[in-house]
C-alpha positions in Angstrom: 0.0 0.0 0.0 1.6 3.3 -1.1 1.8 6.3 1.1 -0.9 8.9 1.7 -2.2 10.6 -1.4 -1.8 14.3 -1.2 -2.8 15.4 -4.7 -6.1 17.2 -5.3 -8.5 17.5 -8.2 -10.4 20.2 -6.3 -14.2 20.1 -6.6 -16.2 22.5 -4.5 -19.9 22.2 -4.0 -21.3 25.7 -4.4 -24.0 27.8 -6.1 -27.6 27.0 -6.7 -28.4 23.4 -7.3 -30.2 23.9 -10.5 -27.5 26.0 -12.0 -24.9 23.6 -10.9 -26.8 20.6 -12.4 -27.3 22.6 -15.7 -23.5 23.2 -15.9 -22.8 19.5 -15.2 -25.2 18.4 -17.9 -23.6 20.8 -20.4 -20.1 19.5 -19.6 -21.0 15.9 -19.7 -22.9 16.4 -23.0 -19.8 17.9 -24.5 -17.8 14.9 -23.2 -20.2 12.5 -24.8 -20.1 14.3 -28.2 -16.3 14.4 -28.2 -16.1 10.7 -27.1 -18.2 9.8 -30.2 -16.1 11.9 -32.5 -12.7 10.8 -31.2 -13.8 7.1 -30.6 -15.3 6.8 -34.1 -18.5 5.2 -32.8 -21.8 6.0 -31.2 -21.9 2.5 -29.7 -20.7 2.5 -26.1 -19.8 -1.2 -26.2 -17.4 -0.4 -29.1 -16.2 2.9 -27.6 -14.9 2.8 -24.0 -14.5 6.6 -23.8 -18.2 7.0 -24.7 -19.2 4.2 -22.3 -17.5 6.0 -19.4 -19.1 9.3 -20.4 -22.5 7.8 -20.4 -21.9 6.2 -17.0 -21.0 9.6 -15.7 -24.1 11.2 -17.2 -26.3 8.6 -15.6 -24.6 9.0 -12.3 -25.8 12.7 -12.2 -29.3 11.6 -13.4 -28.9 13.2 -16.9 -32.1 12.5 -18.9 -31.8 9.8 -21.6 -32.9 12.3 -24.3 -30.0 14.5 -23.4 -27.6 11.6 -23.7 -29.1 10.6 -27.1 -28.9 14.2 -28.4 -25.2 14.4 -27.4 -24.4 11.1 -29.1 -26.3 12.3 -32.3 -24.2 15.5 -32.4 -21.1 13.3 -32.4 -22.3 11.0 -35.2 -23.6 13.9 -37.2 -27.2 12.7 -37.0 -28.2 15.8 -35.0 -27.2 19.4 -34.9 -23.4 19.2 -35.1 -20.9 21.2 -33.0 -17.3 21.9 -34.1 -16.0 20.9 -30.7 -12.4 20.2 -30.1 -10.6 18.9 -27.0 -7.5 20.8 -25.8 -5.3 20.7 -22.8 -4.2 24.1 -21.3 -1.4 24.4 -18.9 -0.4 27.1 -16.4 0.6 28.1 -12.9 -1.4 29.3 -9.9 0.0 31.3 -7.0 2.7 29.5 -5.0 4.1 27.8 -8.1 1.3 25.3 -8.2 0.9 23.6 -11.6 -2.6 23.5 -13.2 -3.8 21.5 -16.2 -7.2 22.2 -17.8 -9.2 19.8 -20.0 -11.0 22.1 -22.4 -13.9 21.4 -24.9 -14.6 24.4 -27.1 -16.1 25.4 -30.4 -13.9 28.6 -30.5 -10.3 28.1 -29.5 -9.3 31.8 -29.7 -12.2 33.0 -27.5 -11.6 30.3 -24.9 -7.8 31.0 -24.8 -8.4 34.7 -24.3 -11.0 34.1 -21.5 -8.8 31.5 -19.7 -5.7 33.7 -20.0 -7.7 36.6 -18.4 -8.8 34.4 -15.5 -5.2 33.4 -14.8 -3.9 36.9 -15.0 -6.6 38.4 -12.9 -6.0 35.9 -10.1 -2.2 36.0 -9.8 -1.6 33.0 -12.1 -0.1 32.5 -15.5 -1.4 30.6 -18.5 1.7 28.9 -19.9 2.9 27.4 -23.2 2.1 23.9 -24.2 4.4 21.5 -22.3 5.2 23.8 -19.4 3.7 21.6 -16.7 2.5 18.5 -18.7 5.6 16.7 -17.7 4.5 16.9 -14.0 1.3 14.9 -14.7 0.6 11.4 -16.0 -2.7 10.3 -17.7 -4.0 7.6 -15.5 -7.2 5.8 -14.3 -8.2 6.8 -10.8 -10.8 4.9 -8.9 -11.8 6.2 -5.4 -13.5 4.0 -2.8 -14.9 5.5 0.4 -13.6 3.6 3.5 -17.0 3.7 5.2 -18.7 2.1 2.2 -16.2 -0.8 1.9 -17.4 -4.2 3.0 -14.0 -6.0 2.7 -10.8 -5.2 4.5 -7.8 -3.3 3.2 -5.7 -6.3 2.3 -8.5 -8.0 0.4 -9.2 -4.8 -1.6 -5.5 -4.4 -2.4 -5.2 -8.0 -3.6 -8.4 -7.7 -5.6 -7.3 -4.5 -7.4 -3.8 -5.8 -8.1 -5.1 -9.1 -9.4 -7.4 -7.1 -11.8 -4.3 -5.3 -13.1 -4.1 -2.1 -11.1 -0.7 -0.3 -10.9 -1.1 0.8 -7.3 -3.4 1.2 -4.3 -3.1 4.3 -2.1 -4.7 5.3 1.1 -5.7 8.6 2.8 -7.8 9.3 5.8 -11.2 8.8 4.2 -10.7 6.7 1.1 -8.6 4.3 -1.0 -7.4 5.3 -4.5 -6.7 2.7 -7.1 -4.3 3.8 -9.9 -4.5 2.1 -13.3 -3.3 2.7 -16.8 -5.9 4.3 -19.1 -6.0 1.2 -21.2 -6.8 -1.1 -18.2 -9.1 1.4 -16.4 -12.5 0.2 -17.7 -11.8 -3.5 -17.2 -10.6 -2.9 -13.6 -13.6 -0.6 -12.9 -16.0 -3.2 -14.1 -14.2 -6.0 -12.3 -14.5 -4.1 -9.0 -18.2 -3.4 -9.6 -18.8 -7.1 -10.4 -17.6 -7.9 -6.9 -20.0 -5.4 -5.4 -17.4 -2.9 -4.4 -19.0 0.5 -4.2 -17.0 3.1 -6.2 -17.2 6.7 -5.0 -15.6 8.0 -8.2 -13.9 6.6 -11.3 -12.4 8.5 -14.2 -9.4 9.0 -16.5 -7.4 11.9 -15.0 -4.1 13.8 -15.2 -2.4 12.5 -12.0 0.4 14.7 -10.7 3.7 13.0 -10.3 4.9 15.5 -7.6 3.2 18.0 -5.4 3.7 21.5 -4.1 2.8 21.9 -0.5 1.1 25.1 0.4 1.5 26.2 4.0 0.1 29.7 3.8 -3.7 30.1 4.1 -3.7 33.3 2.1 -1.9 31.6 -0.8 -4.2 28.6 -0.5 -7.3 30.8 -0.7 -6.0 32.5 -3.9 -5.3 29.1 -5.5 -8.7 27.7 -4.6 -10.4 30.9 -5.9 -8.6 30.5 -9.3 -9.6 26.8 -9.4 -13.2 27.7 -8.6 -13.3 30.3 -11.4 -11.8 27.9 -13.9 -14.2 25.1 -13.0 -17.1 27.6 -13.5 -16.0 28.4 -17.1 -18.3 26.7 -19.6 -15.5 25.3 -21.7 -13.5 23.8 -18.8 -14.3 20.1 -18.4 -11.8 19.3 -15.6 -9.2 21.1 -13.5 -6.1 19.2 -12.3 -3.5 20.6 -9.9 -0.5 19.4 -8.0 -1.4 21.4 -4.9 -1.0 19.8 -1.5 -2.4 21.6 1.5 -0.6 21.1 4.9 -2.8 19.8 7.7 -2.6 23.2 9.4 -3.9 25.0 6.4 -6.7 22.5 5.9 -7.8 23.0 9.5 -7.8 26.8 9.2 -9.7 26.7 5.9 -12.3 24.3 7.3 
């Protein structure tokens, strides 16, 4: 069992529920459409990326008609969108690296808006490759300790037998790390054994972390992440920030 995981893909629950759900639906719909276009198929059984996107859509109770509409946009059967998937890279205050997964129909507009958000909040949108080397594309499966019916050793052996690269532990959960290629098979293997998964996705996993010990700097970073997550074209925000226990206590 590897050491405690300190990386954070910050997700804050905020705002009105309806507005939040609407944004979630829009982002997942884009993910479905792009999955169809890049995967070359509107059949989830033949397109693992689409299958995962549909599972995420159903997890937030996205209506079936919305899912079908998003698939049709990808196959060209419905109103088509010229969406493209881009990775943006930059720095937050304190030297924290940030990677953004973007889905946009207007690259120039999105770049201008994201650059403005970084600049206005003491950050810097960088050139391609400036922080990508700090992250590795990986499958990440999170299991809440309170929802786990088997013990730690059994979980670790089950995950490794299925082909996982690593199993990590923090105070509240276990994290199973996989390659992107093995992710879906391992996810479905765990579900087949009635192991309740809190979250499961392909992410950009930081290979090193920057510990922030100053509450003021931490607040600035979190504000920037919040603003980036709220942007309509930002699908996911990844960071290598690690907050010290003292800062966590102060912020809570």
